[in-house]
C-alpha positions as CSV (number, residue, x, y, z in Angstrom):
1,X,0.0,0.0,0.0
2,X,3.0,2.3,0.5
3,X,3.6,2.5,-3.3
4,X,-0.1,3.4,-3.8
5,X,0.2,6.2,-1.3
6,X,3.2,7.7,-3.0
7,X,1.8,7.3,-6.4
8,X,-1.5,8.9,-5.3
9,X,0.4,12.0,-4.2
10,X,2.2,12.2,-7.5
11,X,-0.9,11.5,-9.6
12,X,-3.0,14.0,-7.6
13,X,-0.4,16.5,-8.5
14,X,-0.3,15.4,-12.1
15,X,-4.1,15.4,-12.5
16,X,-4.3,18.8,-10.9
17,X,-1.7,20.2,-13.2
18,X,-3.7,19.1,-16.2
19,X,-6.4,21.4,-15.2
20,X,-4.5,23.9,-13.1
21,X,-3.1,25.8,-16.1
22,X,-6.4,27.0,-17.4
23,X,-7.6,27.5,-13.9
24,X,-4.7,29.7,-12.8
25,X,-4.8,31.7,-16.0
26,X,-8.6,31.8,-16.3
27,X,-9.2,35.1,-14.4
28,X,-6.6,36.8,-16.5
29,X,-7.6,35.3,-19.8
30,X,-11.3,35.8,-19.3
31,X,-10.7,39.5,-18.9
32,X,-8.2,39.9,-21.7
33,X,-9.9,37.8,-24.4
34,X,-13.5,38.0,-23.4
35,X,-16.3,35.4,-23.6
36,X,-16.5,35.4,-27.5
37,X,-12.8,34.6,-28.1
38,X,-12.8,32.0,-25.3
39,X,-15.8,30.5,-27.0
40,X,-13.8,30.4,-30.3
41,X,-10.9,28.7,-28.6
42,X,-13.1,26.2,-26.8
43,X,-15.0,25.3,-30.0
44,X,-11.8,24.8,-32.1
45,X,-10.1,22.8,-29.3
46,X,-13.1,20.5,-29.0
47,X,-13.0,19.9,-32.8
48,X,-9.2,19.3,-32.7
49,X,-9.7,17.0,-29.7
50,X,-11.7,14.6,-31.9
51,X,-8.7,14.2,-34.2
52,X,-6.5,13.7,-31.2
53,X,-8.7,10.9,-29.9
54,X,-8.6,9.2,-33.3
55,X,-4.8,9.6,-33.3
56,X,-4.6,7.6,-30.0
57,X,-7.6,5.3,-30.5
58,X,-8.0,3.2,-27.3
59,X,-4.3,3.2,-26.5
60,X,-4.6,5.2,-23.2
61,X,-6.7,2.5,-21.5
62,X,-5.5,-0.5,-23.5
63,X,-1.8,0.4,-23.2
64,X,-2.1,1.1,-19.4
65,X,-3.7,-2.2,-18.8
66,X,-1.4,-4.2,-21.0
67,X,1.8,-2.8,-19.7
68,X,0.6,-3.3,-16.1
69,X,0.1,-7.0,-16.8
70,X,3.6,-7.6,-18.3
71,X,5.8,-5.1,-16.5
72,X,7.5,-7.7,-14.4
73,X,9.1,-9.3,-17.6
74,X,11.5,-6.8,-19.2
75,X,11.7,-8.6,-22.5
76,X,8.0,-8.9,-23.0
77,X,7.5,-5.4,-21.8
78,X,9.9,-4.0,-24.5
79,X,8.3,-6.1,-27.2
80,X,4.7,-5.1,-26.2
81,X,5.6,-1.4,-25.8
82,X,7.1,-1.0,-29.3
83,X,4.3,-2.9,-30.9
84,X,1.6,-0.7,-29.3
85,X,3.5,2.5,-29.9
86,X,4.2,1.7,-33.6
87,X,0.5,1.1,-34.1
88,X,-0.2,4.4,-32.4
89,X,2.4,6.2,-34.5
90,X,1.1,5.3,-37.9
91,X,-2.5,5.8,-37.0
92,X,-1.6,9.2,-35.5
93,X,0.3,10.4,-38.6
94,X,-2.7,9.5,-40.9
95,X,-5.1,11.4,-38.6
96,X,-2.8,14.4,-38.4
97,X,-2.6,14.7,-42.2
98,X,-6.4,14.4,-42.4
99,X,-6.7,17.3,-40.0
100,X,-4.4,19.5,-42.1
101,X,-6.4,18.7,-45.2
102,X,-9.6,19.6,-43.4
103,X,-8.2,22.9,-42.3
104,X,-7.1,23.8,-45.8
105,X,-10.2,22.8,-47.7
106,X,-13.1,23.1,-45.2
107,X,-12.4,25.8,-42.6
108,X,-13.7,29.2,-43.6
109,X,-13.5,31.2,-40.3
110,X,-10.8,31.4,-37.6
111,X,-8.5,29.3,-39.8
112,X,-5.4,30.5,-38.0
113,X,-6.8,29.2,-34.7
114,X,-7.5,25.8,-36.3
115,X,-3.9,25.7,-37.6
116,X,-2.6,26.4,-34.1
117,X,-4.6,23.5,-32.8
118,X,-2.6,21.2,-35.2
119,X,0.2,20.9,-32.6
120,X,-2.3,19.6,-30.1
121,X,-3.5,17.0,-32.6
122,X,0.0,15.7,-33.5
123,X,0.9,15.5,-29.8
124,X,-1.3,12.4,-29.7
125,X,1.2,10.7,-32.0
126,X,3.9,10.8,-29.3
127,X,1.8,10.7,-26.1
128,X,2.9,7.6,-24.1
129,X,1.7,8.5,-20.7
130,X,-0.1,5.1,-20.8
131,X,3.4,3.5,-20.4
132,X,4.3,5.5,-17.3
133,X,0.9,4.8,-15.7
134,X,1.2,1.1,-16.5
135,X,4.7,1.0,-14.9
136,X,3.4,3.1,-12.0
137,X,6.1,5.8,-12.7
138,X,4.0,8.7,-11.5
139,X,6.9,10.6,-10.0
140,X,8.6,11.1,-13.4
141,X,5.3,12.1,-15.1
142,X,4.5,14.6,-12.4
143,X,7.9,16.3,-12.5
144,X,7.8,16.6,-16.3
145,X,4.3,18.0,-16.2
146,X,5.2,20.6,-13.6
147,X,8.1,22.0,-15.6
148,X,6.2,22.1,-18.9
149,X,3.0,23.6,-17.6
150,X,4.8,26.2,-15.5
151,X,6.5,27.3,-18.7
152,X,3.1,27.5,-20.4
153,X,1.7,29.7,-17.5
154,X,4.7,32.1,-17.8
155,X,4.3,32.3,-21.6
156,X,0.6,33.1,-21.3
157,X,1.2,36.0,-18.9
158,X,4.1,37.2,-20.9
159,X,2.7,37.1,-24.5
160,X,-1.1,37.2,-24.2
161,X,-1.8,40.9,-23.6
162,X,-4.9,41.9,-25.8
163,X,-7.9,40.5,-27.6
164,X,-6.0,40.0,-30.8
165,X,-3.7,37.5,-29.1
166,X,-6.1,34.5,-29.4
167,X,-3.8,32.8,-31.8
168,X,-0.8,33.3,-29.5
169,X,-2.8,31.8,-26.6
170,X,-3.9,28.8,-28.7
171,X,-0.4,28.2,-29.9
172,X,1.1,28.3,-26.3
173,X,-1.4,25.6,-25.1
174,X,-1.1,23.4,-28.2
175,X,2.7,23.5,-28.4
176,X,2.9,23.0,-24.7
177,X,1.1,19.7,-25.0
178,X,3.5,18.6,-27.8
179,X,6.5,19.4,-25.6
180,X,5.0,17.5,-22.7
181,X,4.6,14.4,-24.9
182,X,8.2,14.6,-26.2
183,X,9.6,15.1,-22.6
184,X,8.8,11.4,-21.8
185,X,10.9,9.9,-24.5
186,X,14.4,10.2,-23.0
187,X,13.1,8.2,-20.0
188,X,11.6,5.5,-22.3
189,X,14.7,5.1,-24.4
190,X,16.8,4.7,-21.3
191,X,14.3,2.5,-19.3
192,X,12.8,0.3,-22.0
193,X,15.3,0.3,-24.9
194,X,14.4,-0.5,-28.5
195,X,13.1,-3.6,-30.1
196,X,12.0,-3.7,-33.7
197,X,8.3,-4.7,-33.8
198,X,6.9,-7.1,-36.4
199,X,3.9,-6.5,-38.6
200,X,2.1,-9.4,-37.0
201,X,2.9,-8.1,-33.5
202,X,1.6,-4.6,-34.4
203,X,-1.6,-5.9,-36.0
204,X,-2.6,-8.0,-33.0
205,X,-3.2,-4.9,-31.1
206,X,-5.7,-3.5,-33.6
207,X,-8.8,-5.3,-32.4
208,X,-8.5,-4.6,-28.6
209,X,-7.6,-1.0,-29.4
210,X,-10.7,-0.5,-31.5
211,X,-12.8,-2.2,-28.8
212,X,-11.6,0.4,-26.2
213,X,-11.6,3.2,-28.8
214,X,-15.4,3.0,-29.1
215,X,-16.0,4.0,-25.5
216,X,-13.5,6.8,-25.8
217,X,-15.5,8.2,-28.7
218,X,-18.7,7.7,-26.8
219,X,-17.2,9.6,-23.8
220,X,-16.1,12.4,-26.2
221,X,-19.6,12.7,-27.6
222,X,-21.1,13.8,-24.4
223,X,-18.0,15.7,-23.2
224,X,-17.1,17.5,-26.4
225,X,-20.2,17.3,-28.6
226,X,-22.0,19.7,-26.3
227,X,-19.5,22.4,-27.1
228,X,-19.6,21.7,-30.8
229,X,-23.4,21.7,-30.9
230,X,-23.6,24.7,-28.7
231,X,-21.3,26.6,-31.1
232,X,-23.3,25.5,-34.1
233,X,-26.8,26.1,-32.6
234,X,-26.1,29.0,-30.2
235,X,-23.4,31.6,-29.7
236,X,-19.7,31.6,-29.0
237,X,-20.4,33.4,-25.7
238,X,-22.5,30.5,-24.6
239,X,-19.7,28.1,-25.5
240,X,-17.4,30.1,-23.3
241,X,-19.8,30.1,-20.3
242,X,-20.4,26.4,-20.6
243,X,-16.7,25.6,-21.0
244,X,-15.6,27.5,-18.0
245,X,-18.5,26.1,-15.9
246,X,-17.6,22.5,-16.9
247,X,-13.9,23.2,-16.2
248,X,-14.7,24.2,-12.7
249,X,-16.8,21.1,-12.1
250,X,-14.0,18.9,-13.4
251,X,-11.6,20.0,-10.6
252,X,-13.4,18.2,-7.7
253,X,-13.2,14.9,-9.7
254,X,-9.4,15.3,-9.9
255,X,-8.8,13.7,-6.5
256,X,-11.0,10.8,-7.3
257,X,-9.6,10.4,-10.8
258,X,-6.1,10.5,-9.4
259,X,-6.8,7.7,-6.9
260,X,-8.5,5.7,-9.7
261,X,-5.6,6.0,-12.1
262,X,-3.1,5.0,-9.4
263,X,-5.0,2.0,-8.3
264,X,-6.1,0.7,-11.7
265,X,-2.7,-0.8,-12.8
266,X,-2.4,-2.3,-9.3
267,X,-5.9,-3.8,-9.6
268,X,-5.1,-5.2,-13.1
269,X,-2.0,-6.9,-11.7
270,X,-4.0,-8.3,-8.8
271,X,-6.7,-9.6,-11.0
272,X,-4.1,-11.3,-13.2
273,X,-2.9,-13.0,-10.0
274,X,-6.5,-13.9,-9.0
275,X,-6.1,-12.2,-5.6
276,X,-9.8,-11.7,-4.9
277,X,-9.6,-10.7,-1.3
278,X,-7.2,-7.8,-1.9
279,X,-9.1,-6.5,-4.9
280,X,-12.4,-6.5,-3.1
281,X,-10.9,-4.8,0.0
282,X,-9.2,-2.2,-2.1
283,X,-12.3,-1.5,-4.2
284,X,-14.4,-1.0,-1.1
285,X,-12.1,1.6,0.3
286,X,-11.8,3.5,-3.0
287,X,-15.6,3.5,-3.4
288,X,-16.1,4.9,0.1
289,X,-13.6,7.6,-0.6
290,X,-15.2,8.5,-3.9
291,X,-18.7,8.7,-2.4
292,X,-17.5,10.8,0.6
293,X,-15.5,13.2,-1.6
294,X,-18.0,13.5,-4.5
295,X,-20.9,14.4,-2.2
296,X,-18.8,16.9,-0.2
297,X,-17.5,18.7,-3.3
298,X,-20.6,18.6,-5.4
299,X,-22.9,20.1,-2.8
300,X,-20.2,22.4,-1.5
301,X,-19.4,23.8,-5.0
302,X,-23.0,24.3,-5.8
303,X,-23.5,26.4,-2.7
304,X,-20.6,28.8,-3.5
305,X,-20.9,28.9,-7.3
306,X,-23.2,32.0,-7.7
307,X,-20.7,34.1,-5.8
308,X,-17.6,32.4,-7.1
309,X,-18.2,32.7,-10.9
310,X,-18.4,36.6,-11.2
311,X,-15.7,37.0,-8.5
312,X,-13.3,34.6,-10.3
313,X,-14.0,35.1,-14.0
314,X,-15.4,38.7,-14.0
315,X,-18.9,40.2,-14.2
316,X,-19.2,39.1,-17.8
317,X,-19.3,35.5,-16.7
318,X,-22.0,35.7,-14.0
319,X,-24.1,33.2,-16.1
320,X,-21.4,30.7,-15.3
321,X,-22.6,30.5,-11.7
322,X,-25.9,29.0,-12.9
323,X,-24.2,26.5,-15.1
324,X,-21.9,25.4,-12.3
325,X,-24.8,24.8,-9.9
326,X,-26.7,22.8,-12.5
327,X,-23.5,20.8,-13.5
328,X,-22.5,19.8,-9.9
329,X,-24.4,16.5,-9.8
330,X,-22.1,15.1,-12.5
331,X,-19.3,15.2,-9.8
332,X,-21.3,12.5,-8.0
333,X,-22.2,10.5,-11.1
334,X,-18.6,10.6,-12.5
335,X,-17.1,9.8,-9.1
336,X,-19.2,6.7,-8.6
337,X,-19.0,5.4,-12.2
338,X,-15.3,6.2,-12.3
339,X,-14.6,3.8,-9.5
340,X,-16.6,1.0,-11.1
341,X,-14.9,1.6,-14.4
342,X,-11.3,1.8,-13.2
343,X,-11.3,-0.7,-10.3
344,X,-13.5,-3.4,-11.8
345,X,-14.7,-3.1,-15.4
346,X,-11.4,-2.2,-17.2
347,X,-8.9,-4.2,-15.0
348,X,-11.3,-7.2,-15.2
349,X,-11.5,-7.0,-18.9
350,X,-15.3,-6.3,-18.9
351,X,-15.0,-4.2,-22.0
352,X,-18.6,-5.0,-23.1
353,X,-20.0,-3.4,-20.0
354,X,-17.8,-0.4,-20.6
355,X,-19.0,0.0,-24.2
356,X,-22.7,-0.4,-23.5
357,X,-22.7,2.1,-20.7
358,X,-20.8,4.8,-22.6
359,X,-22.8,4.2,-25.8
360,X,-25.9,4.8,-23.8
361,X,-24.4,8.0,-22.5
362,X,-23.5,9.2,-26.0
363,X,-27.0,8.5,-27.3
364,X,-28.6,10.3,-24.4
365,X,-26.3,13.2,-24.9
366,X,-26.9,13.6,-28.6
367,X,-30.7,13.4,-28.1
368,X,-30.9,15.8,-25.2
369,X,-28.5,18.3,-26.8
370,X,-30.3,18.2,-30.2
371,X,-33.7,18.8,-28.4
372,X,-32.7,21.3,-25.8
373,X,-29.8,23.5,-27.1
374,X,-31.9,25.2,-29.8
375,X,-34.4,26.4,-27.2
376,X,-32.4,26.7,-24.0
377,X,-28.8,27.3,-25.4
378,X,-26.2,26.7,-22.7
379,X,-28.7,25.4,-20.1
380,X,-29.8,22.8,-22.7
381,X,-26.2,21.7,-23.1
382,X,-25.9,21.4,-19.3
383,X,-29.0,19.2,-19.2
384,X,-27.6,17.0,-22.0
385,X,-24.4,16.5,-20.0
386,X,-26.2,15.7,-16.8
387,X,-28.4,13.2,-18.6
388,X,-25.4,11.5,-20.2
389,X,-23.4,11.2,-17.0
390,X,-26.4,9.9,-15.0
391,X,-27.2,7.2,-17.7
392,X,-23.6,6.0,-17.7
393,X,-23.5,5.6,-14.0
394,X,-26.9,3.8,-13.8
395,X,-26.1,1.4,-16.7
396,X,-22.7,0.5,-15.2
397,X,-24.2,-0.3,-11.8
398,X,-27.1,-2.2,-13.4
399,X,-24.9,-4.4,-15.5
400,X,-22.6,-5.5,-12.7
401,X,-24.9,-5.2,-9.7
402,X,-24.7,-9.0,-9.0
403,X,-20.9,-8.9,-9.0
404,X,-20.5,-6.1,-6.4
405,X,-22.1,-5.2,-3.1
406,X,-24.5,-2.8,-4.9
407,X,-26.9,-2.3,-1.9
408,X,-24.1,-1.3,0.4
409,X,-22.6,1.1,-2.1
410,X,-26.0,2.7,-2.8
411,X,-26.8,3.1,0.9
412,X,-23.4,4.7,1.6
413,X,-23.8,7.1,-1.3
414,X,-27.3,8.2,-0.3
415,X,-26.2,8.8,3.3
416,X,-23.4,11.1,2.1
417,X,-25.8,12.9,-0.2
418,X,-28.2,13.6,2.6
419,X,-25.3,15.2,4.6
420,X,-24.5,17.2,1.4
421,X,-28.0,18.5,1.0
422,X,-28.0,19.9,4.6
423,X,-24.6,21.6,3.9
424,X,-25.9,23.1,0.6
425,X,-29.0,24.6,2.2
426,X,-26.9,26.3,5.0
427,X,-24.1,27.7,2.8
428,X,-26.6,28.9,0.1
429,X,-28.5,30.8,2.8
430,X,-25.2,32.3,3.9
431,X,-24.8,33.8,0.4
432,X,-27.2,36.7,1.6
433,X,-24.6,37.9,4.1
434,X,-23.3,41.4,3.3
435,X,-19.6,40.9,3.3
436,X,-16.9,40.8,0.6
437,X,-17.2,37.9,-1.9
438,X,-13.8,36.4,-1.0
439,X,-14.3,36.3,2.8
440,X,-17.9,35.1,2.3
441,X,-16.7,32.1,0.2
442,X,-14.0,31.3,2.8
443,X,-16.7,31.3,5.5
444,X,-19.0,29.1,3.4
445,X,-16.2,26.6,2.8
446,X,-15.3,26.4,6.5
447,X,-18.8,26.1,7.7
448,X,-19.8,23.7,5.0
449,X,-16.9,21.4,5.6
450,X,-17.7,21.3,9.3
451,X,-21.4,20.6,8.6
452,X,-20.6,17.8,6.2
453,X,-17.4,16.4,7.8
454,X,-18.6,15.8,11.3
455,X,-21.6,13.6,10.6
456,X,-19.9,11.9,7.6
457,X,-16.8,11.1,9.7
458,X,-19.0,9.7,12.5
459,X,-20.8,7.6,10.0
460,X,-17.5,6.1,8.7
461,X,-16.3,5.3,12.2
462,X,-19.5,4.1,13.9
463,X,-21.3,2.5,11.0
464,X,-18.5,1.5,8.6
465,X,-16.1,0.5,11.4
466,X,-13.2,2.7,10.4
467,X,-10.9,4.1,13.1
468,X,-8.9,7.3,12.8
469,X,-5.9,5.6,11.4
470,X,-7.8,3.9,8.7
471,X,-9.6,7.2,7.8
472,X,-6.2,8.8,7.6
473,X,-5.0,6.2,5.1
474,X,-8.2,6.7,3.0
475,X,-7.8,10.5,2.8
C-alpha cells in the first residue's frame, strides 16, 4: 500500500496540473480575451480533440492495462511497448494529415486558430503516458508535467496581452502539449530500450484498441459534442460560459480520478494473479472515498458557485454560476461510475459493459443536446451533459450489480448525499450575508466542511467501522 500512497500523491499533483493551467490563468484570460474569443478557442479545441482521440484510438486504457500486466518481464515489456507505440504512431500520422487537409479545404472562419490546434492533434502521435501509468512511474510524469506547464503559464502571462492574441494563446497551449509528450521519450529510451516490432505483433493490437476506442469516442460525444453543438446552434459566448463552468466542475473529480488512475494498474495486476480478497478490500475503500468526496465537493461547490463565478472570471461570466450549480451533480455521477470503471470493469477486462454504458451516455447526450440546445442554449447543453453522466452511472451499476455489493454502495452514497443537502442549504443561505465575496466564500467553505465532515466522519467510524488511522489512510 505504500507504493499506492506515494503514487497517489504524485498522480493527484499530475491530474491537478492538467487542469490547473487554465484554472490559474482563467481570471486573466477571461478579462483579456472575453467570452467570445474564449468560445472560439473552446470550439476549435473541441474539434481538434476529436482528431487527437482518433490519433490515439484506445491506447490510453489498453496500453495502461497491457503494460501493467507484463511489467515484471522486461523482454515482454519491451516487445509489447514498441508494438503498441508503432501502431499508435502510424494511425496518428494519418489522422494528423487528415486534420491539415480539413483545415485547408473546409475551414472558412478562424482558420489560423485551427492551424494552431494542429500541434495539439499531433501530440497524440507521441503521447505515451499510458506506459508511465502502467509502470506506475508517476513521479517522473509529475515532474515533467510541472516543468512544462509552469512554462506555459509564464508564456501566457508574458505574451497574451490583448484581444488580438487569441492565436498566441492557442499556440502556447497546443505547443505545450506537444513538448510534454516529447519530454517522456528520454526516459523511455533509457528505461525500455528499443526492439524492432513485427507487422504481426503490431496488427494483433488492432482489435483490442478498436474495442476500447469505441467507449473513448462515446465519452467524447457527451464531453465535447455539447461544445460543438452549442457553437453551431447558439453563440460563441454560450460556449465560453459552458466551457468555464464545466472546467470548474472537473476540478473536484481530480482527486477521485487520481486515486482511480493510481490503483487501476495495481488492480489489473492483482486480477491477473487472481487475488480476490485484496481486490475487493481495495475497491471498497476506493468507493467509500469516492462517495464521501464527491458528495462533499458537489454540494459544496453548488453552494458557493453563484458568488464564485463573477468573482473569479469577472462580471461578464455571471451566467457561469448558474451553469456550475446545474452541473454539480455530475461530480457524484462521474465519481461513482469512475470507481466501477477503473477498479473493476477495465482491470477485469469487462469491455462489453464499458462499451454499453458509454454508448448509452453518448446516445442520451446527442438526443438531449439536439432537443434542448436550440431552445435553451447553454442550459440545454448542461441538461444534456447531466443526462449523459447519469445514464452512464446507472447502466454500469445495473450491468454488474450482482458482482459487487450494490446495496451497500447505494446506501453509503445516499447517506453522504443527505449530509450534502444539509450543507448546501446552509451555505446557500449564507450567500445573503453582506460581506466581501472572497471572505464570504471562505466562511462558506469552512462552515460547509464542518457541517458535512462531522456527521460523515462519524458515519464512517460508527457504521462502517473505520478508526482514525484507517480514515487517515483513505484520505
